[in-house]
N, C-alpha and C positions, 0 to 999 in steps of 0.2 A: 527931514527925510532920513530914514534909516536904511542904509544901503550895505548889506552884508556881502554882496558879491564882489565888491572891490576892496573889502577889508576895512572899510570906513564905518564908523558908528556915529553918524551925524543925527541931528534932530532930537525930538523929544525922547528922553530916556537914554539915548546913546548906549554906552556899554552896559549901563544898569539894566536897560530893557532886555538886552541880549542875555546878560547873566541871569536875570530873573526867569527868562524863558527856558533856561537849562534845568530848572527845577530846584529842589532844596539844595542848598550849598552853592548853587550857581556855577558849578564847574562840571561840564560834561566830561572833561578829560579824567577827573577823579573817579567818576563812575565807570568809565571805560577801563581805567587801570585796575580798579577793584575787580571788575568782571574778568579781565584777562588774568589777573593774579589768582582768582578763585579757580578758573579753568585750568591754569597751570598746576596748582596744588592738587586738584582732583586728578589730573592726568598722572602726576607723580605718584599719587597714592595707588592708582590702578596699576601702574607699572611695577611698583614695589610689591604689591600683593601678587601680581602675576609672576614675578620672579621667584617668590616663595613657593609657588606651585610648579615651577619649572624644574624641580629636582628630578633627576633620572632615577630609574629603579635601583641603580647601583648606589647612588647617593642615599636613597632611602634605606637601603640595606645597611650601609655603614653607620648612618645616624641611629637607626634602630638598635644596632649592636652597641653603640656608645651609650644609648639610653639604658640598655640592659646592664652594661658594665657599671653604670652609675646609679642603679636603682636604689641603693642604700644610702645615697648622699643625703646629707641633712639640710637640703635646700629644696625649694619648690620645684615641681616637675617642669614648670615653664622656664626656670633658670637653667636646668640641665638641658632642656631642648634647645634653648638659645645657644648655650655653650657648644653642644654637639654640632649644631648647624654651622656655627662660626668656625669651629675646627675643621669640619668637612670642607668648608669654602676655602680655607687656607691650604688645603692639601692638593697636590697635583692629581689630575684625573687618572694618571698612570700609577698612582701609589697602590702598593699591594698590602701594606700594613693596615691594621685597624686604627681607628682614631686613638684608642687607648694606647696602642703601641707607639704610634707616631708622636703623640703629645710628649712622651718621655724623652724623645730625641729632639724635640723642638720646644724648649721651655719658654722662649719669647712669644711664640704663637699661643701657647697655653695661657700665659699670663694675660695677653691681650684679649683672648676670648673669655677668660674668667671675668675680666673687668667689664667687657661688653655685656656679658650675661648678668652681671651683678652678683657674682658668686664670691662671697667673702668668708 
């Protein structure tokens, strides 16, 4: 007798029959964990991409100015874009200086954003 309701696995097959009923690998929990992890990763990706689009008009203005200021840089445009976005993120919303002006007064932030952007 195989009685799952009381947590006992008696009779023919016992635990093996229950495990085999769970499908390949025999562990329903593993599939559930994988599904939850996949859903969590997907949600994280959606939130990350949404935050990239959450820039205000003011942020875009400063980032575009930074891109213009660095148009002659000897690195890929994507590196400059990542750098400018990083620097903008480190600045206060009340900052009145451009990113280019602000980076001169904040060398640690500049170095951190250069590293994040892969600017060498």
